[in-house]
C-alpha distance (Angstrom), angle and dihedral (degrees) to the residues before:
residue distance angle dihedral
M1 . . .
S2 3.75 . .
P3 3.82 119.4 .
D4 3.82 89.1 -104.8
E5 3.81 91.8 51.9
L6 3.81 91.3 48.7
Q7 3.79 89.9 48.9
Q8 3.81 90.2 52.6
V9 3.83 91.0 51.4
L10 3.83 88.3 52.9
V11 3.81 91.9 49.4
D12 3.81 90.6 48.2
Y13 3.82 90.9 47.3
K14 3.83 92.5 52.6
S15 3.81 89.5 49.8
W16 3.82 90.8 48.9
V17 3.81 91.5 50.7
A18 3.81 90.2 50.7
E19 3.82 90.0 51.4
L20 3.81 91.1 51.0
G21 3.78 90.9 55.1
D22 3.81 111.7 172.3
Q23 3.81 91.5 3.1
Y24 3.81 88.8 72.6
V25 3.81 106.8 81.6
G26 3.82 99.1 172.4
G27 3.75 147.8 -68.0
Q28 3.75 142.5 -165.8
R29 3.78 141.8 -164.9
L30 3.80 113.3 -113.6
E31 3.81 124.8 -131.0
D32 3.80 117.2 -109.0
S33 3.81 90.6 -127.8
G34 3.78 131.3 70.6
S35 3.78 141.5 107.7
L36 3.78 135.3 -86.0
L37 3.81 116.1 -143.8
Q38 3.79 110.1 -163.7
S39 3.78 105.2 175.8
K40 3.80 141.4 -2.2
E41 3.79 92.3 -136.8
D42 3.79 97.3 56.2
A43 3.81 96.4 33.9
V44 3.81 89.6 -149.3
I45 3.78 113.4 167.5
T46 3.78 116.2 -169.8
D47 3.79 121.9 -166.0
G48 3.81 114.7 -131.4
P49 2.89 161.5 -84.1
F50 3.78 89.1 79.8
L51 3.80 107.5 179.7
E52 3.75 136.1 46.7
P53 3.81 108.8 -73.4
K54 3.81 90.6 -110.4
E55 3.82 89.0 59.6
I56 3.81 101.1 45.4
I57 3.79 115.7 120.3
A58 3.80 104.4 -124.7
G59 3.79 96.8 -171.0
F60 3.76 145.9 -45.0
M61 3.80 140.4 -108.7
I62 3.76 127.4 -159.8
I63 3.78 117.5 -151.9
K64 3.79 132.0 173.7
A65 3.77 115.0 -120.2
S66 3.79 131.5 160.9
N67 3.82 93.0 -133.0
Q68 3.82 144.2 -9.8
K69 3.79 92.9 -86.1
E70 3.80 92.6 56.5
A71 3.81 91.0 44.9
N72 3.82 89.6 52.3
Q73 3.81 90.9 49.2
L74 3.80 91.2 51.5
A75 3.80 91.2 46.8
M76 3.81 89.7 52.5
T77 3.81 87.7 64.2
C78 3.83 94.2 50.2
P79 3.82 111.7 116.6
H80 3.81 89.9 -140.5
L81 3.79 89.2 67.6
G82 3.76 106.3 94.0
P83 3.77 102.7 31.7
Y84 3.83 87.6 43.5
A85 3.79 137.7 19.4
V86 3.80 120.4 -106.9
E87 3.79 120.1 -149.6
V88 3.82 115.9 -158.1
R89 3.80 117.0 -153.7
P90 3.78 132.8 161.8
I91 3.77 119.8 -122.5
V92 3.80 114.0 -124.9
S93 3.77 109.3 -113.7
P94 3.83 115.9 -124.0
S95 3.81 87.6 -125.5
M96 3.82 89.4 64.0
K97 3.84 93.5 69.3
């Protein structure tokens, strides 16, 4: 994307977050660097990035939804969907331990 296209995605994202209101809990871009720990026994530490660039997780968003269907519907309105993929996953509640 060009810088202008990226700027427009950011503007659209901020507008989307405002529309979500209290349903938007938070989100953050992730750094491109990090480490991958694969096993305690081998103590292998691999510097990132770890996946093909098309598969790297760029960030995360946390939204409140009453169920998976509602979360999917909200994600369908996300301006990141289209230029990027959006994966929708529930967070395990602490009470489910």
